[in-house]
MDAnalysis code that builds the backbone (N, CA, C; Angstrom):
import MDAnalysis as mda
import numpy as np

u = mda.Universe.empty(609, n_residues=203, atom_resindex=np.repeat(np.arange(203), 3), trajectory=True)
u.add_TopologyAttr("name", ["N", "CA", "C"] * 203)
u.add_TopologyAttr("resid", np.arange(1, 204))
u.add_TopologyAttr("resname", ["MET", "SER", "ASN", "GLU", "ASN", "ARG", "PRO", "ALA", "ILE", "GLN", "ASP", "THR", "ARG", "GLU", "ARG", "ILE", "LEU", "ALA", "THR", "GLY", "GLU", "CYS", "LEU", "ILE", "LEU", "GLY", "LYS", "GLY", "PHE", "SER", "ALA", "MET", "GLY", "LEU", "SER", "GLU", "LEU", "LEU", "SER", "ALA", "ALA", "THR", "VAL", "PRO", "LYS", "GLY", "SER", "PHE", "TYR", "HIS", "TYR", "PHE", "ALA", "SER", "LYS", "GLU", "ALA", "PHE", "GLY", "VAL", "ALA", "LEU", "LEU", "GLU", "ARG", "TYR", "PHE", "ARG", "ASP", "TYR", "GLN", "GLN", "LYS", "THR", "ALA", "GLU", "LEU", "PHE", "GLY", "ASP", "SER", "GLU", "LEU", "SER", "ALA", "LYS", "GLN", "LYS", "LEU", "ILE", "LEU", "TYR", "PHE", "ASP", "GLN", "TRP", "LEU", "SER", "LEU", "ALA", "ASP", "VAL", "PRO", "GLY", "CYS", "ASN", "LYS", "LEU", "CYS", "LEU", "GLY", "VAL", "LYS", "LEU", "ALA", "ALA", "GLU", "VAL", "ALA", "ASP", "LEU", "SER", "ASP", "ALA", "MET", "ARG", "GLN", "ALA", "LEU", "SER", "GLU", "GLY", "MET", "ALA", "LEU", "HIS", "CYS", "ASP", "GLN", "ILE", "ALA", "GLY", "VAL", "ILE", "ARG", "ASP", "ALA", "ILE", "GLN", "GLU", "GLY", "SER", "VAL", "ALA", "ALA", "ASN", "SER", "GLU", "PRO", "SER", "GLU", "LEU", "ALA", "SER", "PHE", "LEU", "TYR", "SER", "SER", "TRP", "ILE", "GLY", "ALA", "SER", "ILE", "LEU", "ALA", "LYS", "VAL", "ARG", "LYS", "ASP", "GLY", "HIS", "ALA", "LEU", "HIS", "ALA", "ALA", "HIS", "ARG", "GLN", "THR", "MET", "GLN", "CYS", "LEU", "PHE", "GLY", "ASN", "ALA", "ALA", "LEU"])
u.atoms.positions = np.array([
    [44.634, 62.416, 11.711],
    [44.786, 61.277, 10.801],
    [45.897, 61.583, 9.799],
    [46.840, 60.691, 9.658],
    [47.946, 60.917, 8.739],
    [47.510, 60.643, 7.318],
    [48.167, 61.304, 6.356],
    [47.816, 61.139, 4.953],
    [48.006, 59.716, 4.471],
    [49.058, 59.048, 5.011],
    [49.340, 57.706, 4.519],
    [48.259, 56.697, 4.921],
    [47.459, 57.039, 5.934],
    [46.410, 56.115, 6.361],
    [45.124, 56.276, 5.572],
    [44.971, 57.390, 4.868],
    [43.704, 57.669, 4.216],
    [43.342, 56.690, 3.100],
    [44.263, 56.298, 2.225],
    [43.885, 55.338, 1.179],
    [43.356, 54.028, 1.740],
    [43.996, 53.507, 2.792],
    [43.560, 52.246, 3.373],
    [42.167, 52.383, 3.974],
    [41.918, 53.520, 4.628],
    [40.610, 53.752, 5.218],
    [39.546, 53.826, 4.137],
    [39.845, 54.539, 3.069],
    [38.911, 54.637, 1.960],
    [38.654, 53.266, 1.354],
    [39.689, 52.452, 1.236],
    [39.524, 51.109, 0.695],
    [38.586, 50.285, 1.568],
    [38.685, 50.448, 2.880],
    [37.812, 49.711, 3.793],
    [36.363, 50.115, 3.593],
    [36.112, 51.397, 3.493],
    [34.745, 51.879, 3.267],
    [34.212, 51.354, 1.933],
    [35.049, 51.422, 0.898],
    [34.636, 50.946, -0.418],
    [34.377, 49.446, -0.394],
    [35.199, 48.693, 0.343],
    [35.002, 47.250, 0.422],
    [33.668, 46.915, 1.095],
    [33.330, 47.652, 2.127],
    [32.050, 47.433, 2.791],
    [30.901, 47.717, 1.826],
    [31.001, 48.825, 1.085],
    [29.942, 49.191, 0.146],
    [29.832, 48.176, -0.997],
    [30.963, 47.793, -1.571],
    [30.954, 46.853, -2.696],
    [30.419, 45.488, -2.260],
    [30.825, 45.044, -1.084],
    [30.341, 43.762, -0.574],
    [28.848, 43.830, -0.298],
    [28.425, 44.939, 0.302],
    [27.002, 45.105, 0.584],
    [26.164, 45.123, -0.671],
    [26.656, 45.756, -1.720],
    [25.905, 45.795, -2.972],
    [25.698, 44.390, -3.520],
    [26.743, 43.579, -3.502],
    [26.615, 42.196, -4.000],
    [25.596, 41.410, -3.186],
    [25.628, 41.558, -1.868],
    [24.690, 40.828, -1.019],
    [23.251, 41.297, -1.234],
    [23.073, 42.608, -1.347],
    [21.731, 43.159, -1.507],
    [21.144, 42.790, -2.859],
    [21.962, 42.784, -3.903],
    [21.472, 42.375, -5.217],
    [20.985, 40.932, -5.196],
    [21.561, 40.150, -4.333],
    [21.170, 38.753, -4.256],
    [19.948, 38.498, -3.393],
    [19.813, 39.251, -2.279],
    [18.751, 38.903, -1.328],
    [17.924, 40.078, -0.843],
    [18.294, 41.312, -1.196],
    [17.542, 42.464, -0.740],
    [18.171, 43.128, 0.463],
    [17.730, 44.335, 0.746],
    [18.304, 45.125, 1.833],
    [17.880, 44.604, 3.202],
    [16.608, 44.340, 3.371],
    [16.107, 43.919, 4.685],
    [16.674, 42.573, 5.105],
    [16.849, 41.681, 4.149],
    [17.305, 40.320, 4.473],
    [18.794, 40.251, 4.768],
    [19.535, 41.292, 4.404],
    [20.969, 41.291, 4.668],
    [21.237, 41.771, 6.094],
    [21.822, 40.920, 6.899],
    [22.181, 41.292, 8.263],
    [23.560, 41.928, 8.312],
    [23.780, 42.778, 9.292],
    [25.085, 43.431, 9.413],
    [26.189, 42.419, 9.693],
    [25.891, 41.407, 10.483],
    [26.910, 40.400, 10.777],
    [27.333, 39.675, 9.508],
    [26.366, 39.412, 8.632],
    [26.668, 38.773, 7.355],
    [27.539, 39.676, 6.494],
    [27.192, 40.961, 6.449],
    [27.964, 41.927, 5.672],
    [29.390, 42.033, 6.183],
    [29.550, 42.157, 7.493],
    [30.887, 42.333, 8.072],
    [31.741, 41.090, 7.878],
    [31.112, 39.935, 7.970],
    [31.849, 38.691, 7.754],
    [32.319, 38.586, 6.304],
    [31.431, 38.917, 5.372],
    [31.781, 38.822, 3.954],
    [32.843, 39.857, 3.580],
    [32.785, 41.030, 4.197],
    [33.753, 42.098, 3.900],
    [35.036, 41.954, 4.711],
    [35.035, 41.029, 5.655],
    [36.176, 40.788, 6.561],
    [36.640, 42.069, 7.241],
    [35.668, 42.759, 7.859],
    [35.987, 43.953, 8.650],
    [35.288, 43.835, 9.993],
    [35.861, 44.390, 11.052],
    [35.235, 44.329, 12.381],
    [34.040, 45.265, 12.479],
    [33.182, 45.003, 13.446],
    [31.968, 45.794, 13.623],
    [32.275, 47.270, 13.823],
    [33.374, 47.547, 14.528],
    [33.740, 48.933, 14.775],
    [34.045, 49.701, 13.507],
    [34.571, 49.007, 12.507],
    [34.882, 49.661, 11.238],
    [33.609, 50.115, 10.543],
    [32.569, 49.288, 10.620],
    [31.303, 49.667, 9.995],
    [30.783, 50.959, 10.603],
    [30.743, 51.023, 11.930],
    [30.171, 52.197, 12.582],
    [31.106, 53.401, 12.536],
    [32.345, 53.183, 12.148],
    [33.243, 54.318, 11.906],
    [32.794, 55.102, 10.680],
    [32.238, 54.389, 9.685],
    [31.840, 55.015, 8.427],
    [30.342, 55.287, 8.343],
    [29.543, 54.445, 8.983],
    [28.099, 54.538, 8.832],
    [27.437, 54.512, 10.207],
    [26.597, 55.494, 10.461],
    [25.958, 55.595, 11.774],
    [24.946, 54.481, 12.006],
    [24.434, 53.901, 10.932],
    [23.404, 52.873, 11.047],
    [23.327, 52.108, 9.731],
    [22.532, 51.046, 9.720],
    [22.313, 50.310, 8.479],
    [21.616, 51.203, 7.459],
    [20.709, 52.058, 7.932],
    [20.026, 52.978, 7.028],
    [21.020, 53.942, 6.389],
    [21.955, 54.478, 7.182],
    [22.966, 55.393, 6.644],
    [23.847, 54.674, 5.624],
    [24.129, 53.408, 5.880],
    [24.863, 52.595, 4.908],
    [24.076, 52.481, 3.607],
    [22.768, 52.250, 3.716],
    [21.927, 52.142, 2.524],
    [21.919, 53.421, 1.709],
    [21.874, 54.560, 2.393],
    [21.916, 55.851, 1.696],
    [23.240, 56.005, 0.955],
    [24.341, 55.699, 1.633],
    [25.665, 55.809, 1.006],
    [25.789, 54.868, -0.181],
    [25.215, 53.682, -0.067],
    [25.270, 52.703, -1.151],
    [24.528, 53.215, -2.380],
    [23.359, 53.796, -2.166],
    [22.578, 54.327, -3.279],
    [23.269, 55.538, -3.909],
    [23.830, 56.401, -3.087],
    [24.550, 57.556, -3.618],
    [25.736, 57.102, -4.458],
    [26.436, 56.088, -4.012],
    [27.566, 55.524, -4.759],
    [27.101, 54.926, -6.080],
    [25.999, 54.173, -6.043],
    [25.466, 53.537, -7.242],
    [25.091, 54.576, -8.293],
    [24.323, 55.583, -7.885],
    [23.875, 56.577, -8.858],
    [25.027, 57.449, -9.348],
    [25.996, 57.712, -8.497],
    [27.165, 58.479, -8.937],
    [27.915, 57.738, -10.038],
    [28.123, 56.441, -9.849],
    [28.821, 55.647, -10.861],
    [27.984, 55.526, -12.137],
    [26.686, 55.330, -11.966],
    [25.783, 55.177, -13.111],
    [25.740, 56.464, -13.934],
    [25.654, 57.589, -13.245],
    [25.608, 58.871, -13.936],
    [26.931, 59.186, -14.630],
    [28.038, 58.764, -14.035],
    [29.336, 58.986, -14.666],
    [29.451, 58.184, -15.963],
    [29.017, 56.929, -15.932],
    [29.067, 56.105, -17.140],
    [28.152, 56.663, -18.224],
    [26.976, 57.139, -17.801],
    [26.049, 57.724, -18.762],
    [26.617, 59.008, -19.349],
    [27.281, 59.801, -18.501],
    [27.888, 61.053, -18.971],
    [28.970, 60.785, -20.008],
    [29.696, 59.693, -19.863],
    [30.727, 59.345, -20.841],
    [30.094, 59.039, -22.198],
    [28.968, 58.317, -22.182],
    [28.263, 58.020, -23.436],
    [27.672, 59.289, -24.037],
    [26.953, 60.045, -23.225],
    [26.272, 61.233, -23.732],
    [27.246, 62.362, -24.094],
    [28.463, 62.274, -23.582],
    [29.449, 63.302, -23.880],
    [30.319, 62.989, -25.081],
    [30.058, 61.878, -25.754],
    [30.852, 61.472, -26.915],
    [30.536, 62.384, -28.099],
    [31.480, 63.233, -28.450],
    [31.262, 64.213, -29.518],
    [31.213, 63.577, -30.908],
    [31.603, 62.310, -31.014],
    [31.569, 61.619, -32.301],
    [30.178, 61.087, -32.642],
    [29.274, 61.109, -31.681],
    [27.936, 60.556, -31.880],
    [26.901, 61.665, -31.971],
    [25.877, 61.440, -32.784],
    [24.743, 62.352, -32.812],
    [23.887, 62.100, -31.576],
    [22.984, 63.033, -31.289],
    [22.088, 62.845, -30.141],
    [21.218, 61.607, -30.340],
    [20.774, 61.382, -31.553],
    [19.973, 60.197, -31.841],
    [20.763, 58.920, -31.564],
    [22.012, 58.889, -32.007],
    [22.842, 57.706, -31.768],
    [23.064, 57.472, -30.274],
    [23.228, 58.548, -29.529],
    [23.426, 58.419, -28.078],
    [22.203, 57.803, -27.412],
    [21.019, 58.270, -27.797],
    [19.795, 57.726, -27.218],
    [19.609, 56.256, -27.583],
    [19.875, 55.918, -28.833],
    [19.741, 54.527, -29.262],
    [20.716, 53.634, -28.497],
    [21.952, 54.073, -28.365],
    [22.940, 53.281, -27.646],
    [22.576, 53.125, -26.169],
    [22.081, 54.197, -25.572],
    [21.705, 54.145, -24.161],
    [20.625, 53.091, -23.926],
    [19.568, 53.152, -24.713],
    [18.481, 52.194, -24.509],
    [18.852, 50.797, -25.016],
    [19.741, 50.711, -26.006],
    [20.251, 49.400, -26.417],
    [21.009, 48.729, -25.275],
    [21.781, 49.520, -24.521],
    [22.534, 48.967, -23.397],
    [21.592, 48.440, -22.321],
    [20.519, 49.177, -22.069],
    [19.536, 48.711, -21.085],
    [18.868, 47.438, -21.587],
    [18.523, 47.422, -22.877],
    [17.893, 46.226, -23.456],
    [18.811, 45.016, -23.370],
    [20.122, 45.224, -23.475],
    [21.063, 44.096, -23.467],
    [20.962, 43.279, -22.184],
    [20.473, 43.886, -21.111],
    [20.319, 43.144, -19.863],
    [19.257, 42.062, -19.973],
    [18.345, 42.223, -20.933],
    [17.264, 41.251, -21.080],
    [17.785, 39.871, -21.435],
    [18.931, 39.807, -22.074],
    [19.468, 38.527, -22.537],
    [20.620, 38.022, -21.669],
    [20.802, 38.685, -20.491],
    [21.854, 38.263, -19.568],
    [21.238, 37.404, -18.476],
    [21.709, 36.155, -18.288],
    [21.170, 35.324, -17.209],
    [21.291, 36.051, -15.870],
    [20.219, 36.056, -15.098],
    [20.245, 36.731, -13.811],
    [20.192, 38.240, -13.920],
    [19.625, 38.749, -15.030],
    [19.597, 40.191, -15.239],
    [18.819, 40.902, -14.149],
    [17.937, 40.195, -13.460],
    [17.161, 40.824, -12.405],
    [18.033, 41.225, -11.222],
    [19.314, 40.853, -11.216],
    [20.195, 41.205, -10.111],
    [21.162, 42.335, -10.454],
    [21.018, 42.924, -11.638],
    [22.054, 43.841, -12.086],
    [21.810, 45.309, -11.764],
    [20.615, 45.695, -11.373],
    [20.324, 47.103, -11.151],
    [19.909, 47.351, -9.712],
    [20.751, 48.027, -8.965],
    [20.470, 48.283, -7.562],
    [19.261, 49.194, -7.403],
    [19.111, 50.173, -8.299],
    [17.975, 51.072, -8.215],
    [16.656, 50.339, -8.335],
    [16.572, 49.440, -9.307],
    [15.357, 48.638, -9.495],
    [15.155, 47.712, -8.304],
    [16.233, 47.116, -7.834],
    [16.155, 46.169, -6.725],
    [15.573, 46.811, -5.476],
    [15.976, 48.050, -5.193],
    [15.597, 48.675, -3.932],
    [14.405, 49.617, -4.025],
    [14.009, 49.998, -5.240],
    [12.961, 51.015, -5.388],
    [11.693, 50.658, -4.613],
    [11.186, 49.461, -4.836],
    [9.948, 49.062, -4.160],
    [10.192, 48.687, -2.706],
    [11.359, 48.109, -2.420],
    [11.609, 47.597, -1.075],
    [11.757, 48.701, -0.040],
    [12.505, 49.746, -0.340],
    [12.857, 50.712, 0.699],
    [12.021, 51.991, 0.672],
    [11.155, 52.155, -0.326],
    [10.376, 53.393, -0.418],
    [9.563, 53.643, 0.849],
    [9.007, 52.598, 1.429],
    [8.241, 52.734, 2.667],
    [9.046, 52.361, 3.903],
    [10.192, 51.745, 3.685],
    [11.014, 51.293, 4.802],
    [11.856, 52.411, 5.393],
    [12.395, 53.272, 4.535],
    [13.326, 54.311, 4.975],
    [13.121, 55.562, 4.146],
    [12.749, 56.658, 4.791],
    [12.550, 57.894, 4.046],
    [13.881, 58.427, 3.524],
    [14.952, 58.220, 4.284],
    [16.269, 58.694, 3.840],
    [16.714, 57.962, 2.570],
    [16.484, 56.654, 2.514],
    [16.845, 55.891, 1.333],
    [15.904, 56.208, 0.173],
    [14.628, 56.418, 0.488],
    [13.694, 56.826, -0.559],
    [14.133, 58.142, -1.189],
    [14.591, 59.069, -0.360],
    [15.047, 60.353, -0.873],
    [16.293, 60.192, -1.736],
    [17.207, 59.314, -1.330],
    [18.413, 59.063, -2.125],
    [18.043, 58.470, -3.486],
    [17.075, 57.569, -3.496],
    [16.588, 56.996, -4.756],
    [15.948, 58.078, -5.622],
    [15.101, 58.892, -5.003],
    [14.395, 59.939, -5.743],
    [15.369, 60.928, -6.379],
    [16.354, 61.356, -5.598],
    [17.324, 62.326, -6.111],
    [18.193, 61.715, -7.201],
    [18.627, 60.469, -6.995],
    [19.456, 59.812, -8.003],
    [18.719, 59.610, -9.308],
    [17.478, 59.173, -9.215],
    [16.679, 58.959, -10.424],
    [16.378, 60.282, -11.128],
    [16.112, 61.337, -10.358],
    [15.823, 62.641, -10.952],
    [17.030, 63.183, -11.707],
    [18.212, 63.034, -11.132],
    [19.430, 63.506, -11.805],
    [19.672, 62.716, -13.093],
    [19.380, 61.421, -13.051],
    [19.582, 60.616, -14.250],
    [18.574, 60.995, -15.325],
    [17.336, 61.274, -14.930],
    [16.343, 61.738, -15.907],
    [16.789, 63.054, -16.536],
    [17.440, 63.906, -15.754],
    [17.963, 65.160, -16.297],
    [18.994, 64.900, -17.393],
    [19.814, 63.857, -17.190],
    [20.798, 63.500, -18.212],
    [20.096, 63.088, -19.513],
    [19.085, 62.255, -19.383],
    [18.352, 61.794, -20.567],
    [17.654, 62.967, -21.241],
    [17.064, 63.846, -20.435],
    [16.362, 65.007, -20.987],
    [17.303, 65.898, -21.782],
    [18.532, 66.028, -21.317],
    [19.507, 66.852, -22.026],
    [19.787, 66.339, -23.423],
    [19.897, 65.018, -23.564],
    [20.163, 64.441, -24.883],
    [18.914, 64.514, -25.760],
    [17.745, 64.337, -25.160],
    [16.513, 64.502, -25.925],
    [16.424, 65.935, -26.456],
    [16.812, 66.894, -25.630],
    [16.813, 68.298, -26.062],
    [17.748, 68.500, -27.256],
    [18.909, 67.867, -27.184],
    [19.853, 67.953, -28.312],
    [19.273, 67.283, -29.562],
    [18.569, 66.173, -29.358],
    [17.976, 65.451, -30.490],
    [16.879, 66.275, -31.144],
    [16.142, 67.040, -30.346],
    [15.129, 67.931, -30.915],
    [15.794, 69.004, -31.766],
    [16.895, 69.536, -31.255],
    [17.606, 70.585, -31.997],
    [18.188, 70.066, -33.298],
    [18.626, 68.805, -33.328],
    [19.178, 68.258, -34.564],
    [18.094, 67.714, -35.491],
    [16.859, 67.672, -34.994],
    [15.742, 67.272, -35.835],
    [15.405, 65.797, -35.834],
    [16.014, 65.013, -34.971],
    [15.745, 63.572, -34.953],
    [14.596, 63.194, -34.022],
    [14.220, 64.089, -33.112],
    [13.057, 63.894, -32.241],
    [12.097, 65.041, -32.500],
    [10.803, 64.755, -32.493],
    [9.783, 65.762, -32.823],
    [9.897, 66.994, -31.931],
    [9.750, 68.160, -32.523],
    [9.932, 69.419, -31.806],
    [8.830, 69.679, -30.788],
    [7.709, 68.957, -30.875],
    [6.628, 69.177, -29.915],
    [6.812, 68.373, -28.630],
    [7.913, 67.666, -28.496],
    [8.201, 66.893, -27.287],
    [8.795, 67.796, -26.210],
    [8.354, 67.613, -24.959],
    [8.933, 68.340, -23.836],
    [10.003, 67.436, -23.223],
    [11.281, 67.815, -23.297],
    [12.368, 66.902, -22.929],
    [12.269, 66.300, -21.537],
    [12.014, 67.107, -20.529],
    [11.979, 66.585, -19.157],
    [10.828, 65.612, -18.952],
    [9.670, 65.957, -19.493],
    [8.505, 65.083, -19.355],
    [8.709, 63.785, -20.108],
    [9.261, 63.863, -21.310],
    [9.494, 62.663, -22.109],
    [10.546, 61.775, -21.452],
    [11.609, 62.374, -20.931],
    [12.654, 61.595, -20.254],
    [12.092, 60.872, -19.042],
    [11.268, 61.569, -18.254],
    [10.670, 60.957, -17.073],
    [9.739, 59.813, -17.453],
    [8.965, 60.013, -18.517],
    [8.047, 58.971, -18.981],
    [8.824, 57.727, -19.439],
    [9.854, 57.932, -20.244],
    [10.620, 56.800, -20.756],
    [11.356, 56.078, -19.627],
    [11.956, 56.835, -18.718],
    [12.675, 56.213, -17.602],
    [11.706, 55.401, -16.738],
    [10.539, 55.967, -16.467],
    [9.538, 55.246, -15.678],
    [9.114, 53.960, -16.383],
    [8.967, 54.028, -17.702],
    [8.579, 52.846, -18.471],
    [9.622, 51.748, -18.361],
    [10.888, 52.136, -18.419],
    [11.953, 51.150, -18.338],
    [12.109, 50.585, -16.929],
    [11.897, 51.408, -15.911],
    [11.924, 50.888, -14.538],
    [10.815, 49.867, -14.360],
    [9.619, 50.199, -14.865],
    [8.513, 49.248, -14.783],
    [8.796, 47.964, -15.537],
    [9.369, 48.102, -16.727],
    [9.706, 46.918, -17.524],
    [10.762, 46.071, -16.815],
    [11.697, 46.728, -16.147],
    [12.743, 45.995, -15.418],
    [12.148, 45.217, -14.249],
    [11.171, 45.813, -13.573],
    [10.506, 45.106, -12.479],
    [9.743, 43.893, -13.007],
    [9.051, 44.056, -14.152],
    [8.352, 42.923, -14.761],
    [9.340, 41.826, -15.161],
    [10.514, 42.241, -15.655],
    [11.529, 41.250, -16.019],
    [11.962, 40.448, -14.803],
    [12.047, 41.114, -13.641],
    [12.403, 40.417, -12.402],
    [11.311, 39.428, -12.012],
    [10.054, 39.868, -12.107],
    [8.932, 39.025, -11.691],
    [8.771, 37.827, -12.620],
    [8.847, 38.087, -13.920],
    [8.594, 37.039, -14.907],
    [9.824, 36.212, -15.241],
    [10.991, 36.751, -14.864],
    [12.270, 36.093, -15.163],
    [12.461, 35.883, -16.667],
    [12.072, 36.895, -17.439],
    [12.357, 36.884, -18.868],
    [12.468, 38.329, -19.342],
    [12.927, 38.524, -20.574],
    [13.186, 39.868, -21.062],
    [12.121, 40.449, -21.958],
    [10.932, 39.829, -22.002],
    [9.896, 40.288, -22.924],
    [9.488, 41.738, -22.661],
    [9.352, 42.108, -21.409],
    [8.926, 43.472, -21.089],
    [9.981, 44.493, -21.513],
    [11.248, 44.135, -21.395],
    [12.316, 45.045, -21.803],
    [12.345, 45.200, -23.326],
    [12.110, 44.124, -24.042],
    [12.052, 44.217, -25.500],
    [10.875, 45.086, -25.933],
    [9.738, 44.943, -25.254],
    [8.577, 45.772, -25.571],
    [8.869, 47.237, -25.258],
    [9.540, 47.488, -24.143],
    [9.891, 48.864, -23.777],
    [10.822, 49.479, -24.821],
    [11.728, 48.680, -25.344],
    [12.651, 49.180, -26.353],
    [11.904, 49.549, -27.636],
    [11.002, 48.692, -28.093],
    [10.249, 48.982, -29.309],
    [9.423, 50.254, -29.154],
    [8.747, 50.381, -28.026],
    [7.903, 51.548, -27.800],
    [8.737, 52.821, -27.636],
    [9.919, 52.698, -27.038],
    [10.798, 53.853, -26.869],
    [11.279, 54.373, -28.215],
    [11.701, 53.468, -29.081],
    [12.168, 53.886, -30.399],
    [11.046, 54.563, -31.193],
    [9.839, 53.996, -31.084],
    [8.685, 54.575, -31.784],
    [8.342, 55.947, -31.199],
    [8.376, 56.038, -29.885],
    [8.049, 57.300, -29.206],
    [9.047, 58.393, -29.560],
    [10.325, 58.055, -29.615],
    [11.356, 59.046, -29.886],
    [11.458, 59.409, -31.365],
    [11.471, 58.396, -32.197],
    [11.844, 58.623, -33.588],
    [10.746, 58.274, -34.610],
    [9.647, 57.704, -34.167],
    [8.564, 57.352, -35.078],
    [9.028, 56.386, -36.151],
    [8.678, 56.636, -37.365],
    [9.056, 55.755, -38.479],
    [10.528, 55.845, -38.821],
    [11.211, 56.836, -38.245],
    [12.645, 56.994, -38.523],
    [13.491, 56.367, -37.427],
    [12.908, 55.431, -36.676],
    [13.610, 54.831, -35.549],
    [14.846, 54.069, -35.974],
    [14.845, 53.490, -37.147],
    [15.980, 52.682, -37.595],
    [16.765, 53.393, -38.680],
])
């Protein structure tokens, strides 16, 4: 393969993934047919199987791409040396809360969209979800650890356990937001998160 062909090939793979993400956010993984995906991405069937051995392999790649991008954006926030650990945590959960007031917010998170659908459908995709979520919880735990050191979060908190608890709470709240089509659960999750992390010093 010549070097000059590699960017175009990568663009084709990315186009398939980006198109698939949009379709899945709208209708789910199972309901999206490969013919629909290929038509929307304007690529031939052979191109799909050049990059992905199966629809399941495509789903794994899509989730890995999603969590990689999500973790990179989170790392940029958490790596801001101008912010305290407390400010980073507040901004992180404020950003999640902001989805509550966005029309169609139930379509914005691929992890939430696929968590319940593919856990029993595909073990490979379930594993990709599990690993992606675990790595993201590690990011949150790191900032909680910094917040404990700076004194803004209680020293008796165990960072990894607290991060997992808060992340699970927000995933649950996001699912309720999808079911109810309103942001009440996300607002409740935000209030409880601030109280859990900072107590009376939340504001």
